[in-house]
C-alpha positions as CSV (number, residue, x, y, z in Angstrom):
1,M,-17.7,5.8,-16.7
2,T,-21.2,4.2,-16.4
3,E,-23.9,5.4,-14.0
4,S,-23.2,2.4,-11.7
5,Q,-19.5,3.2,-11.6
6,L,-20.2,6.8,-10.7
7,Q,-22.5,5.8,-7.8
8,A,-19.8,3.3,-6.6
9,L,-17.2,6.0,-6.7
10,D,-19.4,8.4,-4.8
11,A,-19.9,6.0,-2.0
12,A,-16.2,5.3,-2.0
13,L,-15.4,9.0,-1.8
14,I,-17.5,9.4,1.3
15,G,-15.6,6.5,2.9
16,Y,-12.3,8.0,1.8
17,L,-13.1,11.4,3.2
18,E,-13.8,9.8,6.6
19,G,-10.0,9.4,7.0
20,F,-9.8,13.2,7.0
21,R,-12.3,13.7,9.8
22,P,-9.7,13.6,12.7
23,S,-8.1,16.6,11.2
24,C,-11.1,18.8,12.0
25,R,-12.3,20.3,15.2
26,S,-15.9,20.6,14.1
27,S,-18.4,18.8,11.9
28,P,-19.1,21.9,9.7
29,T,-15.4,22.2,8.9
30,F,-15.3,18.5,7.9
31,G,-18.2,19.3,5.7
32,H,-16.2,22.0,4.0
33,I,-13.4,19.5,3.3
34,G,-15.9,17.4,1.4
35,M,-17.1,20.4,-0.5
36,Y,-13.6,21.5,-1.4
37,V,-12.4,18.0,-2.5
38,R,-15.5,17.7,-4.7
39,G,-14.7,21.0,-6.2
40,L,-11.2,19.8,-7.0
41,L,-12.7,16.7,-8.6
42,S,-15.3,18.7,-10.6
43,D,-15.0,20.1,-14.2
44,L,-14.7,23.8,-13.0
45,D,-12.3,25.7,-15.1
46,R,-10.7,27.3,-12.0
47,K,-10.5,25.4,-8.7
48,T,-10.2,28.4,-6.4
49,A,-12.4,29.5,-3.4
50,E,-14.8,31.6,-5.5
51,P,-15.8,29.2,-8.2
52,I,-15.9,26.2,-5.8
53,G,-18.0,28.3,-3.4
54,L,-20.4,29.5,-6.1
55,A,-20.8,26.0,-7.5
56,S,-21.5,24.6,-4.0
57,G,-23.9,27.3,-2.8
58,V,-21.4,28.4,-0.2
59,P,-20.3,32.1,0.0
60,P,-16.7,32.4,-1.5
61,R,-15.6,34.2,1.7
62,T,-16.6,31.2,3.7
63,V,-14.4,29.0,1.5
64,Q,-11.5,31.4,1.9
65,E,-11.9,31.4,5.7
66,F,-12.1,27.6,5.6
67,L,-8.7,27.5,3.9
68,R,-7.1,30.2,6.1
69,D,-8.7,30.3,9.5
70,H,-10.9,27.3,10.3
71,G,-9.7,24.8,12.8
72,W,-8.2,21.8,10.9
73,E,-4.8,20.4,10.6
74,Y,-3.3,19.8,7.1
75,D,-0.6,17.6,8.7
76,V,-3.3,15.2,9.8
77,V,-4.7,15.1,6.3
78,R,-1.2,14.3,5.0
79,Q,-0.9,11.5,7.6
80,A,-4.2,10.1,6.5
81,I,-3.2,10.2,2.8
82,Q,0.1,8.4,3.5
83,T,-1.5,5.8,5.8
84,Q,-4.1,4.9,3.1
85,V,-1.4,4.7,0.4
86,A,0.7,2.5,2.6
87,Q,-2.3,0.1,3.1
88,K,-3.1,0.3,-0.6
89,V,0.3,-0.7,-1.9
90,Q,0.7,-3.5,0.6
91,S,-2.4,-5.2,-1.0
92,M,-1.2,-4.8,-4.6
93,P,0.8,-7.5,-6.5
94,D,4.5,-6.9,-6.9
95,D,5.6,-6.0,-10.4
96,G,9.2,-7.1,-9.8
97,L,10.4,-3.7,-8.7
98,G,8.2,-3.0,-5.7
99,V,7.2,0.4,-4.5
100,V,9.3,3.1,-6.2
101,G,9.5,6.5,-4.6
102,L,9.4,9.6,-6.9
103,V,11.2,12.7,-5.8
104,D,10.8,15.9,-7.8
105,E,9.7,19.5,-7.7
106,T,7.2,21.6,-9.6
107,S,6.6,25.3,-10.0
108,V,3.7,27.7,-10.5
109,R,4.1,31.1,-12.0
110,K,2.7,33.9,-9.8
111,Q,2.4,37.6,-10.1
112,G,3.3,40.1,-7.4
113,T,5.2,39.7,-4.1
114,K,2.7,38.5,-1.6
115,T,2.1,34.8,-2.3
116,P,4.2,32.8,0.3
117,G,7.6,31.9,-1.2
118,V,7.1,33.8,-4.4
119,N,10.5,34.9,-5.9
120,R,12.4,35.2,-9.1
121,Q,13.8,31.7,-9.4
122,Y,14.1,28.9,-11.9
123,L,10.6,27.7,-12.8
124,G,10.3,24.3,-14.6
125,C,6.9,25.3,-15.9
126,L,8.6,28.1,-17.8
127,G,11.9,26.5,-18.5
128,K,13.7,29.7,-17.3
129,V,13.9,32.1,-14.4
130,G,10.6,33.8,-13.6
131,N,8.4,35.0,-10.7
132,G,6.7,32.1,-9.0
133,I,6.8,29.5,-6.3
134,V,8.4,26.1,-6.1
135,T,7.2,23.0,-4.2
136,V,9.1,19.8,-3.5
137,H,7.2,16.5,-3.6
138,L,7.3,12.8,-2.9
139,G,5.3,10.3,-4.9
140,V,5.0,6.6,-5.2
141,C,4.3,4.2,-8.0
142,L,3.7,0.4,-8.2
143,G,2.9,-1.1,-11.5
144,R,0.4,1.3,-13.1
145,Y,-0.6,2.9,-9.8
146,K,1.0,6.3,-9.2
147,T,0.2,9.2,-6.9
148,L,1.8,12.1,-4.9
149,I,1.9,11.7,-1.1
150,D,3.6,14.8,0.1
151,G,4.6,18.3,-0.7
152,D,6.3,21.3,0.9
153,L,6.9,24.9,-0.1
154,F,10.5,25.7,-1.0
155,L,11.3,28.9,0.9
156,P,13.9,31.0,-0.9
157,E,16.7,32.4,1.3
158,V,15.5,36.0,0.7
159,W,12.2,35.1,2.4
160,S,13.8,33.1,5.2
161,A,16.0,36.1,6.1
162,D,13.0,38.4,6.3
163,R,11.0,37.0,9.3
164,E,8.6,40.0,9.3
165,R,7.6,39.2,5.7
166,C,7.2,35.6,6.7
167,R,4.9,36.5,9.6
168,Q,2.7,38.6,7.3
169,A,2.3,35.6,5.1
170,G,1.6,33.3,8.0
171,I,4.8,31.3,7.6
172,P,5.8,29.9,11.1
173,D,9.1,30.8,12.5
174,E,10.3,27.2,12.4
175,I,9.8,27.2,8.6
176,V,13.2,28.4,7.2
177,H,15.2,28.0,4.0
178,R,16.4,24.4,3.5
179,P,18.0,23.0,0.4
180,K,15.5,21.0,-1.7
181,W,17.4,17.7,-1.0
182,Q,17.0,18.3,2.7
183,I,13.2,18.8,2.3
184,S,13.2,15.5,0.4
185,L,14.9,13.7,3.3
186,E,12.3,15.1,5.7
187,Q,9.5,13.9,3.4
188,L,11.1,10.4,3.3
189,D,11.3,10.3,7.1
190,R,7.7,11.4,7.4
191,S,6.4,8.8,5.0
192,R,8.2,6.1,6.7
193,A,6.7,7.1,10.1
194,N,3.3,6.8,8.4
195,G,4.0,3.2,7.2
196,V,5.1,3.9,3.6
197,V,7.8,1.5,2.6
198,M,9.6,2.1,-0.7
199,Q,12.0,-0.5,-2.2
200,W,13.5,2.2,-4.4
201,L,13.8,6.0,-4.6
202,T,14.3,7.9,-7.9
203,F,15.3,11.5,-8.4
204,D,16.7,13.9,-11.0
205,A,20.1,15.5,-11.3
206,E,19.2,18.4,-9.1
207,Y,19.2,16.0,-6.1
208,G,21.8,13.6,-7.5
209,K,24.4,16.4,-7.5
210,A,24.3,16.8,-3.7
211,P,26.7,14.4,-1.9
212,K,24.9,15.0,1.4
213,Y,21.6,13.8,-0.2
214,L,23.2,10.5,-1.3
215,A,24.8,10.1,2.1
216,G,21.5,10.8,3.8
217,L,19.8,8.1,1.8
218,D,22.7,5.7,2.6
219,A,22.3,6.4,6.3
220,R,18.6,5.6,6.0
221,N,19.4,2.3,4.2
222,Q,17.2,3.5,1.3
223,H,18.1,2.0,-2.1
224,F,18.0,4.5,-4.9
225,V,18.6,5.0,-8.6
226,G,19.0,8.7,-9.3
227,E,20.0,10.8,-12.3
228,V,23.2,12.8,-12.2
229,G,24.7,15.3,-14.6
230,R,27.3,14.5,-17.2
231,T,29.8,16.4,-15.1
232,W,29.3,14.3,-12.0
233,S,32.8,13.4,-10.9
234,S,34.0,9.9,-10.0
235,C,36.7,7.3,-10.7
236,G,36.3,3.6,-11.4
237,V,36.7,1.0,-8.7
238,G,39.9,-1.1,-9.2
239,K,40.1,-4.9,-9.1
240,D,41.1,-4.8,-5.5
241,G,38.1,-2.7,-4.6
242,A,40.2,-0.3,-2.5
243,A,39.3,3.3,-1.9
244,P,41.1,5.9,-4.1
245,G,44.6,6.8,-3.0
246,P,46.0,10.2,-2.5
247,K,47.1,10.4,-6.2
248,A,43.8,9.3,-7.6
249,T,42.0,11.7,-9.9
250,S,38.3,12.0,-10.8
251,R,36.8,12.6,-14.1
252,P,33.3,13.8,-15.3
253,A,30.9,11.0,-16.0
254,E,30.7,11.7,-19.7
255,E,34.5,11.4,-19.9
256,L,34.9,8.5,-17.5
257,V,32.6,6.1,-19.4
258,R,34.5,6.7,-22.6
259,S,38.0,6.4,-21.3
260,C,38.0,4.1,-18.2
261,S,38.7,0.4,-19.0
262,L,35.9,-0.5,-16.6
263,F,33.4,0.7,-19.2
264,R,35.4,0.3,-22.4
265,S,35.9,-3.4,-21.8
266,Q,32.1,-4.0,-21.6
267,D,29.7,-4.9,-24.4
268,W,26.6,-2.8,-24.6
269,Q,23.4,-4.2,-23.1
270,V,20.4,-3.4,-25.3
271,L,17.2,-2.8,-23.2
272,R,13.7,-2.2,-24.6
273,L,11.4,-0.1,-22.4
274,S,7.7,-0.3,-23.2
275,R,5.8,2.9,-22.6
276,E,2.0,3.4,-22.2
277,T,1.6,6.6,-24.2
278,T,4.6,6.6,-26.5
279,N,6.5,4.2,-28.7
280,E,8.9,1.6,-27.2
281,Q,12.3,3.1,-26.3
282,V,15.5,1.3,-27.0
283,W,18.5,2.1,-24.8
284,R,22.1,0.8,-24.9
285,V,23.5,0.5,-21.4
286,K,26.9,0.1,-19.6
287,A,27.4,0.1,-15.8
288,G,30.1,-0.2,-13.3
289,Q,31.2,0.5,-9.7
290,V,32.8,3.9,-9.1
291,W,33.9,6.2,-6.2
292,G,32.1,9.5,-6.2
293,S,34.1,12.7,-5.8
294,G,32.8,16.0,-4.2
295,A,34.0,19.1,-2.4
296,D,34.5,17.1,0.7
297,G,36.6,14.4,-1.0
298,W,35.8,10.9,-2.0
299,S,32.6,9.1,-1.1
300,T,32.7,6.6,1.8
301,R,31.4,3.8,-0.4
302,S,31.2,2.9,-4.0
303,Y,28.2,3.4,-6.3
304,W,26.9,2.1,-9.5
305,L,27.4,4.5,-12.4
306,I,25.0,3.7,-15.2
307,W,25.5,5.1,-18.7
308,A,22.4,4.9,-21.0
309,S,22.4,6.0,-24.6
310,N,19.5,6.3,-27.0
311,D,20.6,6.0,-30.6
312,Q,17.3,7.2,-32.0
313,T,17.3,10.5,-30.2
314,G,21.0,10.9,-29.4
315,E,20.2,11.3,-25.8
316,E,22.5,10.3,-23.0
317,K,21.6,9.7,-19.3
318,F,23.7,9.0,-16.3
319,F,22.4,7.4,-13.1
320,V,24.0,6.6,-9.8
321,S,22.8,3.9,-7.4
322,N,23.6,2.4,-4.1
323,A,22.1,-1.0,-4.9
324,P,24.0,-4.2,-4.1
325,T,26.8,-5.0,-6.6
326,D,24.9,-8.2,-7.7
327,T,21.8,-6.3,-8.8
328,P,20.9,-6.9,-12.5
329,V,21.6,-3.8,-14.5
330,E,18.3,-4.2,-16.3
331,K,16.5,-3.8,-13.0
332,L,18.4,-0.6,-12.2
333,V,17.5,0.9,-15.5
334,R,13.8,0.0,-15.1
335,V,13.8,1.7,-11.7
336,A,15.5,4.8,-13.1
337,F,13.0,5.3,-15.9
338,R,10.1,4.9,-13.5
339,R,10.7,8.5,-12.5
340,A,8.7,9.6,-15.6
341,N,5.6,8.7,-13.5
342,V,6.0,11.8,-11.4
343,E,5.5,14.0,-14.5
344,H,2.2,12.3,-15.2
345,A,1.2,13.0,-11.6
346,F,2.0,16.7,-11.9
347,R,0.1,16.9,-15.1
348,V,-3.1,15.4,-13.5
349,C,-2.7,17.6,-10.4
350,K,-2.3,20.8,-12.4
351,S,-4.6,20.3,-15.3
352,E,-7.4,18.4,-13.6
353,L,-7.3,19.0,-9.8
354,G,-6.4,22.7,-9.6
355,F,-3.0,22.2,-8.0
356,G,-1.7,25.6,-9.3
357,H,-4.9,27.5,-8.9
358,F,-4.4,28.7,-5.3
359,E,-4.9,32.4,-4.9
360,G,-4.0,33.8,-1.5
361,R,-1.3,35.3,0.6
362,N,-1.4,32.9,3.5
363,Y,1.0,29.9,4.0
364,T,-1.6,27.8,5.9
365,G,-4.1,28.3,3.1
366,L,-1.5,27.3,0.5
367,M,-0.5,24.1,2.4
368,R,-4.2,23.2,3.0
369,H,-5.0,23.6,-0.7
370,M,-2.0,21.5,-1.6
371,M,-2.8,18.7,0.8
372,L,-6.4,18.5,-0.4
373,C,-5.2,18.3,-4.0
374,L,-3.0,15.4,-3.0
375,G,-5.9,13.8,-1.3
376,A,-8.1,14.2,-4.4
377,M,-5.3,12.7,-6.5
378,E,-4.8,9.7,-4.3
379,F,-8.6,9.0,-4.6
380,V,-8.5,9.3,-8.4
381,A,-5.4,7.1,-8.6
382,D,-7.0,4.4,-6.5
383,H,-10.1,4.2,-8.5
384,T,-8.5,4.7,-11.9
385,D,-6.5,1.5,-11.1
386,R,-9.7,-0.4,-10.3
387,L,-11.6,0.7,-13.4
388,R,-8.8,-0.2,-15.8
389,G,-9.9,-3.9,-15.7
390,E,-13.1,-2.8,-17.4
391,K,-11.5,-1.0,-20.3
392,S,-9.6,-2.2,-23.3
393,G,-6.1,-1.1,-24.2
394,H,-4.0,1.4,-22.3
395,H,-5.8,4.1,-20.3
396,D,-3.1,6.0,-18.6
397,G,-5.3,9.1,-18.7
398,A,-8.5,7.4,-17.5
399,S,-8.3,9.4,-14.4
400,V,-8.7,12.6,-16.5
401,S,-12.1,11.9,-17.9
402,G,-13.1,10.2,-14.7
403,V,-12.5,13.3,-12.6
404,S,-14.6,15.6,-14.8
405,T,-17.5,13.2,-15.2
406,F,-17.6,12.3,-11.5
407,G,-17.7,16.0,-10.6
408,R,-20.7,16.7,-12.9
409,R,-22.7,13.8,-11.6
410,M,-22.2,14.1,-7.8
411,G,-25.5,15.9,-7.3
412,N,-27.4,12.6,-7.7
413,T,-26.3,11.2,-4.3
414,Q,-27.1,13.9,-1.8
415,Q,-28.1,11.6,1.0
416,R,-24.7,9.9,1.0
417,H,-23.0,13.3,0.9
418,D,-25.0,14.2,4.0
419,E,-23.7,11.2,5.7
420,A,-20.2,12.4,5.0
421,G,-21.0,15.8,6.5
422,V,-21.6,18.2,3.6
423,F,-22.6,21.6,4.7
424,A,-23.8,24.6,2.8
425,H,-24.2,28.2,4.1
426,G,-23.0,26.9,7.5
427,G,-26.0,24.6,7.9
428,K,-26.4,20.9,7.1
429,V,-28.5,20.1,4.1
430,S,-31.3,17.6,5.0
431,P,-31.4,14.7,2.6
432,T,-35.2,14.2,3.2
433,S,-36.2,17.8,2.5
434,E,-34.5,18.2,-0.8
435,P,-34.6,16.3,-4.1
436,S,-31.5,14.6,-5.5
437,S,-30.6,17.7,-7.5
438,Y,-31.7,20.8,-5.7
439,N,-31.3,24.6,-5.2
440,I,-30.1,25.9,-1.8
441,E,-32.2,28.7,-0.4
442,E,-30.1,31.8,0.0
443,K,-30.2,33.4,3.5
444,A,-30.3,37.2,3.7
445,S,-27.0,37.2,5.7
446,D,-25.3,35.2,3.0
447,R,-26.3,37.3,0.0
448,R,-23.4,37.9,-2.3
449,P,-22.6,41.1,-4.1
450,S,-24.0,41.5,-7.5
451,S,-20.6,41.1,-9.0
452,E,-20.4,37.5,-7.6
453,K,-23.8,36.7,-8.9
454,T,-22.9,37.9,-12.3
455,Q,-19.9,35.7,-12.3
456,A,-22.0,32.7,-11.3
457,E,-24.5,33.5,-14.1
458,K,-21.6,33.7,-16.5
459,A,-20.3,30.3,-15.3
460,G,-23.8,28.9,-15.9
461,K,-23.8,30.1,-19.4
462,Q,-20.5,28.4,-20.0
463,G,-22.1,25.1,-18.9
464,K,-20.0,24.7,-15.7
465,I,-22.8,25.7,-13.3
466,K,-26.3,25.4,-14.8
467,R,-28.0,27.7,-12.2
468,P,-26.3,30.2,-9.9
469,Y,-27.1,28.3,-6.7
470,K,-27.5,24.7,-7.9
471,V,-25.3,22.1,-6.2
472,A,-23.1,20.6,-8.9
473,L,-20.3,19.1,-6.8
């Protein structure tokens, strides 16, 4: 990014953060939000309270108290993020698919037993069962724009049953164990209330296997194309379109598509999917209307069952959709493969914005960290999209370099930071009394232990913080 771009982004960030002001009960707290978001956008190796505080000239304990105790509502931050995303996508050109919602979960490995929700459970980050936490998310994409707009902690049943343990971790009594698909429906309802309209919703087989989830989306008139496992049971819709009779039997998807005349009579459709960061993918596809089968019997309506096969990799995928019967199959496949965007969003959040760096034992602190990470990501996604017009070729990772460079150069615009309410050591930094890149005078009451100063000096030697108390965010 050029100097002029950095300056433009800095002014935009100040305006963007104003949307979070209603979440705060005081101006100093709003200043700490700006400090924390800038820390997330910086090139610090760890985006936790201590390094963010040291780099900002704020005592780490103050940053910890800001996350855990200060008066501000993360629900209001979430509402602001979703409202701004809703306005953003309304102004963007349609790519033929519209806004596609992205449902998925991610995990972070944790040690010990005190982090809220930590448990031995399947962790996607490990690809196996391990000790950690799982969070459920909703994202959106339109064209090349993609961002996460919501997140919730998945509370394991063992936690939900131990309310005393929950209270020690600051988990409210109303937060109980819910299946992940139920959390997803709650997030969908919340986003709609904040003006986010999604033409489609995509999800993986973890959600597709739940009949109540599909029924919940049907009840909300939400079109979806979601992945299901090869064992997902169904039977083909007959020529008369009638529901299955008492003697009808279901078969796993992988068997049905090979034996049912509905699929055997079709020719393959060959679809080529262009990818920004990998080679073009070629998939052979067949699709037809089926009745789903579950523990409670047959589905109350028919669905698309889409069979996609990749000859090059040998991979097979199965998708289910409630789209109208006259929807082109090519469109359904394009929607289905848009779910890959959520993986990019998780990578950026984890590798560049400190999403998994939270260190604490308090639920409120965890949720606040998560919401500010999503806020930082939405800002990055917005301005990555704007800057692409000035670059050549594909720059799917433009946000990555942009985050780090932006964080390093923010010290050049302190007056505008002051306008957004940046505070250090509990007091407001005067733009007229300090140069553009300045050292904050340490108060006696704010002196840190020698161990913290040593860590700051070490960080300075690594090139992350040039001087112990120099504002670099």
